[in-house]
N, C-alpha and C positions, 0 to 999 in steps of 0.2 A: 573450480575455486581459484581465486587469485592469491598468489604468495609474494611476500616481500622479506628482504633480509632486515632484521630487527636492528637498525643502527649500524654500528661497527661490529656487532657480534656476528657469529656464524650461524645464527639461528633463522631458519626459513619458516616464517610464521603465515598462517592463513589470514587474509584481510579481515575476516570475521572470527573472532574468538568467543569462547563461552565463559561468561562470568558465573561463578558457581557459589555466590553468597546465599541464594534462595534455598539450594538443596540442603543447606545446613539447618534450615528451619522446618523441614519436613517431619512429620511424626514417624515414630518407630514403625518399622515394617515397610518402609518406602524404598528399600534397596532395589527391588525390581524396576520401579519407576526410574530411579537414578541410573541404573545399569542400561536401560533402554535409551535414555536420553544421551548419556555419554558415548555409548557405542554407536548410536545413530549419528551423532556428530563427527566421530572418527570416520564412519563409512561415507559420509558426504564431503569429507575433505577438510573439515574443521580440525585444526591440530593444535590450537593454543587454548590451555585451560588455565583459568585464573582463580585462585582461592586465597585463603588466608588462615592463620592459625586461630583467629578470633571468630571464624564463621561457624561457630557451633560444631556440628558434626560433619561439615563439608569435606574436610580432609579424609576422614575415615571412609566415607562413603565413595570418595573417588578411588582410594586405594582398593576397596573391595570390589569396585566396578570395573576398573580397567588396568590395575596393576600388570596383569597378564599381557597388556599391549603397550607397555612402557615405551618401547622404541618408536612408537607411532605418533607421540604427542610431545608438544613443548609445555613443561610444567612450571607454572609460576605461582609462588605463594608469598604471603607477607608475614612479617613478625613484628613483635613489639607492642601491639594494641590489643588488649583484651578487656581489662578494667582500668579505670583511673588509679586504682589502688596499686597497680603493678608498675614499679618504676622503670624508666628508660635507662637501663644499665646494660653493660656487657653481659652480665650473668643472664638477664632476662632474654637477650637476643640469643645467646648460646643455647639455653633451654628450650626456646620456642623453635629453633631450627632443628635441634635434635628430635624434638617431639613431632614436628612435621614430617620429617624423614620416616619416622616410625609409622605415623598415622597413614601417610601416603604409600607405604610399603615400597619405598625406593631407597637406593643408596646415594642418589644425587638428585639435586634440583637444577633445572635449567635456569631459572631466575628467582632470587629471593630479594623482597623489597621491604624497606623500612615502611611501616603502615601508618602514615599521617602524623608523624611526630612534628612539632613546631620547629621553627628555624633556630630557636635557642638551643633545643636538644641536638640538632645537627651541628651547630657551632661548637659545642663542648667537645665533640669528636669521639666520645667513648662508643656510641652505638655504631657509628660508621666504621670504626677500627674493628669492632667485633665482626661486623659484616665482611669486611676485607679479609679478615683471618679465616672465616668460613669459606670463603672463596679459595684462599690459598691452600686450605686443608682438603679441598676437593669436594666439599659438601654441596657447593653450587657452582655452576659454570659462570654465572654473571650475577651483577647485584644491581639494585635499582632503588628508586624512591617513588612511593605512591602517595600523592597528595596535591595540594592546590596552592594558588596564590602565592604569598611571600616565601613560603618554605619551599615551594616547587621551584621558584626562581633561584633560591640559594642552592638547592640541589643541582641545578643545571649549571650554575657558574662555578660550583666547586670542582668540577671535573672528576669527581670520585666515582659516579654511577655510570652504568652502562645503559640504563633505560629509566624512562619517566612514565608513570602511570597517572592520568590527570582527567578531570571532567571536561566534557565538551559535547555540546548538543545546540539545538536551535534556541533554547532559552538561556544557555550558559555558555556563551561565545568568548569569554574572555581570553581563553588560551590561544585563540588565532592571533591576537595581537601582542600577547605577553610572553608566551611559551614556545610555541611550535617552532618559530624561526631560529630562536636561540639555542633550543634543544638540537636542532639540525646542525647548526654551526659547530656544536660540541660533539657531534658525532653520536648522539644518543638515539636509541630507539624509543619511539612513542606509542604508548597504548592509551586508547581513549575509553574511559568508562562513562556509564549513564548515556549510552549512544542515542536512545530514543527518549531521554528525559523522563524515565520512569512511566511512560505512557501518559504523561500530563497533557500533551497538546490534544485538544478536542475533548477532554474528559470533562465531566460535570462535578461540581462541588459535591462532596460525600461520597465519591467513587472509592470503593475500598482499594487500598494500595498499602502493602507492608513497608515500603520504603520511607525512611525518615525524611527524605528530601522531596517527596511527592508533593507535599503542600506548598512548598516554596516554588517548585516548578510549575504547579498549577496556577499560583497567583501570577507568576511572570507570564505564562502562556495566554492568560485571560487578558491581561494588559496588552500583549502584543497583538492578539486576535482582535481586540476591540477597535483596532485602526481600520478594520474593513477587510474585504476579500483580498486574497493575495493571487496576483495574476499568474497563471501557469501552475498554481499548487495543485497536486492531486487530491482528490476528494478523500482518500484514505489517509487519516492523520498519522498512522504508523509509517506509511510510505513517505509522507512529507518529512517526518523526523528523521527517519533512516536516510532518505535521500539527501537532506541537508548535511548531515554528518558525513557521509560518504562522498560528498562533493569536494572534500578537502584532501589535500596531498601531504599535509603536514604531520601525519601520523602513519604508523604501520599497521596496526590491528585495532579494531573496534570491538568491544565486548558487547554481547547480548546476553542478558540474564533471563533465565526462565527455569522452571521446573518440568515444563510439559513438552514432550517430543513434537506434538502437533504445533506448538507455537514456534519452536525452533525451525521446523520445516516451512512454516508459513513465512517467517522472517527471511530465511534462506532463499525462498522462491522470489520474495520481492527484490532481494539483493542481486539475483542471477538473472531476472526477467524484466524488472521495471525500472532499473536505474540506467542512466542518471535522470534525475528530474530536471525540468526546465531551468536553466541558469537565471532567468528572470525571477523565479520564485526564490532562489537562493539569495540573489542580490536584494530582493525586498525584505527578506529576513534579517540580512545584514543591517539594512536601513533602520528597520524598526528596533533592533537591539541597540544600535548606536544612538538612536533618538531617545528612547525612553529608559535604556539600561545602561547609560553611561557610568553610573556608579554601582552596578551590580558586579560584585565579585564572584568567583566560582564557589558553588555551594560545597562546603566541606562534608 
């Protein structure tokens, strides 16, 4: 496994991380499945786990599965977003962080991120100040922002955050021209989510997928794919999507989301044995996005 330092932090993170939204959606009695997934990830060298207080039972399941191996992984969670009825206030942030610590069975977080609040909330300053107080109190080592578009740009320019988590894949490329370079200039670590575009490339309409972004990713992929064959592209659509994202140096860790150990191992095998994909394919995907997706913003 390849490792990088997450921006100016001291965190050594695996190039592939595990996005743990989906484990929160599993039915009761799924703890053995989650334990196998997380422990296998650790055994293969993946050390970055990403979750959120709003991911249903994800935090509790992580705590039950791997709290005994706490020193082996970098733990990132998010706070502030559960329902629209819950206000973006310091009290909400404080409550969420304390709840996350309890659920995850740890006395510290490596990274706590504000979960997709808009630029107006960031500008008010209340929630960012609460985040910084949590860091000063030792509840988290570093702080970050998870989100996209204008709010992500504000978070970068503010200089308040150690890390940015944002969307990037072959049908959602805006970050490569608007966020990556500036985040690097500010010394921020960068985490990429939706690495393989929720499996939309090559999928057929009506394909089951629990992601709320899948339909938009599918529509974009169909428009880009309609321009014809891509020279140098691998036949495996997952490899093409993974290879496109991993061809970039503007981020530190890319998240793969799954509930199945076999899917994790399959993706890891592609990463370790099939990359890089031909640069001509990457360049053609740039061209297609720039040609027909000029007004496509990052999918929230």
